[in-house]
N, C-alpha and C positions, 0 to 999 in steps of 0.2 A: 336486654339485661346484660350488664358487663360480664366479661369472662371471670372465672373464679378458679381457685386451685384447691386440691385436696391433698393433705399430707398423710402419709402412712408411716408407721403403723398407728399413730395417735388418732387416726380417723377424725381429722380436723378439716373443716371446710371454711374458706374465707371468701366473702362476697363484698368487694368494694362497690359503692354506689354513690350517686348524687342524691341528696335528700329532696326528692320531688314526689308529689302525690302519685304520679304514674309509676314510680319505682316500687311502690308497696306491693302491687299485684305481682310484679315480677319476682320480688323476694319470696312471697308466699309460694309461688309456683316452683321456684328453684329449691326452696326448703322441702317441699313435698316430694320432689323428685329425688333429692339427696337422702331423705329419710327412708324412702322406698328402697334405695340402694343399700342402706344400712339395716334393712329389716326392722325398721322402727315405725312402721305405719300406724301402729296403735296410738301414738302420741302426735300424729300429724296435726290434728285439729288444734290441740293446745299449743303446739309449737308455732303454727301459723298465726294463731291469735296473739301469742306473745310477741312474735316478730312484727306483726302489724302495729301493735300498740307501741312498741319501742321505737320503730321507725317513724311512726306518726309523731311521737314526742320529739324526735330530732327535728322533724320538719317544722313543728310549731315553736319549739323553744330555742333551737340553734339557728334555724333559718333555712328557707328553701334554697337549694343549690349548693348547700354546704357539703363538704366531703364527709362520708361516713363509711363504716365497715361493719358488716355482720359476720360474726364468727360463731360457728356451731361445732361442738366437740362431743363426740360419742364415746361413751364408756360402757362397761358391761351392764350397769344397772341404772344409768341416768344419762340425760342429754343436757349439756350446758349451752346456753344461748348468751352471747355477748354482743352488745351494740356499742360500738366505739364512735365517738364524735369529737369535735374540736373545741367544745366548750368546757371550761374548768368547773362550771357550776354543777355541784352534785344535786340530784333530784331528791325529793322526799315524798312519801306517800301521805296524802292529806285527806281529810274528810270532805266530801263533796255534797253540796246541797242537791236535793232531788230535782230542782228546776234547772240546774246547770247542764249544759250540753257537752262540756269537755271536762278534763281533769280526772277522769276515771281510769286512765291508762295503766298507771302503776298499781292501782287497786285491783284491776283485773289480772295483771301479771302476778301479783302476790297471791290472788285467790286460786289460780290454776297451777302454780308452781310450788315446789317444796320450800324454796327460799329464793329471795332476790337480794341483791346488794349493788352498790355503786362504788367504784374506786377511781382515784385520780390516775392518769397516765401521763407520759411525757408530752403527748400532743393534745390532751384534753381529759376525757373520762371514758369509762366503760360502765354500762349498766348491764348486769348479768342476772340470770335466773337458771335454776336447775329443775328439770322435769324427770320424774321417775319413769323408767322403762318397764312395762309389764313383760312377763315371760311369754313364750310361744303359746302356751295353753290359753292365756288371757287374750292374746291377739286373735286366736282362732274363735274364741267365744264371742269376741266383738263382731267378727265377720258373720257368725251364725245369727247374732242378734239383728244385724242389718238385713239378712235374708228373711228372717221371720217378720220383721217390721214391714219389709217390702211385700211379702205375701199377704199380710193383713190389709195393707193399703190397697193393693190391686183388687182384692176380693170386695172390699167395701166400695171402692170406686165402681167396679163392674155392676154390683147390685144396685147402686144408686143411679148410675148414668148410662150404662150400656144397654143396648137392645137385647131382647131375649135370645136372638139368634147367636150371639157370641157367648152365651152362658150354657153350661158351666165353663169356666176358663181353664180347662185342663190341657188343652192342646197348645202346642207352641205357637201356631198362627193366632189363636185367640188371645193368648197372653201378650204376644207382641203387639197386636192391634190395640188392646186395652192399655198397655203400658205407654204406647205412643200417644194415645188420646190423653192420658193422664199427664204426661210430660208436657204436651202442647198446652193444656189448660194451665199448668203451673207457669209456663213461660208467659202466657197472656197475663196471668195474675201478677207476676214479677214486674213486667213492663208497665202495668197499670199503676204500680206503686213506685215507679221511678228507678227500679233496679235495672241493671244491664243483664239481659238473659244470656248473652254469650259468655260473660264473665262467670255467671253461676254455672253454666254448662261446663266450662273449662275446669272450674273448681271441683264439681261433682265427678267429672271424668278423672281428674288427678287423684281424688280420694279413692275412687274405685280401683284404679290401676295400682295405687299404693297398697291397698288392702289385699288385692289379688297377688301382688308380688310377695307379700309377707306370708300369706297362707298357702300359696300354690294352689288355691281353690279347693284343697283337700278337706278343709274344715266344713264345707257345705256339700260334700259328697260329689264333687265334680271331677273331671279328669285332671291329672296333675299338670304341672307346668310344661313338661316335655310334650305331652299330648296336645297342648294348646299352642305349641310353637313359641313359647316364651323362654 
């Protein structure tokens, strides 16, 4: 991933890149790390989805290898995402037939953002969207929801597939063993469907670290950041 710069106090981050399919995963990862640093982990998923769709549009409609720049700017209550490219053609959101495999990018961006727009620039155009930032209480609530979903999933998996010797799963070793088995099964399932398990693991780890950084783990009754060495 190319180097990038962060401006203060505007909290603006600029990611120049070449429009190649392999660059999209790097952009997602870089955005996740930057939003974690800005305590904006609650909107990581939406931001990464918007960035993926906007970058993919550059690849498809401007051309592979073309120069592009992603700009993200943080404010007190929202995050702005700007995708700059060298084409002067402004995009439009259109109706897509259910049988079509492409053309939904801007519709997705419009659905997950407060608003989106495109403007002409000196070198081409910029496609932008704004995402609302939830407050700290909402972020902590999202972490709690993840923990509760994880608890339910582990319990159901253990009851269905684990041997009676590891039940109930109240001890740390039993939980770790059951979680490892569950994750392994999911990796086999992903590989069977043509997904890259390593990429999924990287994205999951990034989301976890991002949520952890925002909440300091206090939202789920765990030791604070200082006690965990972060």
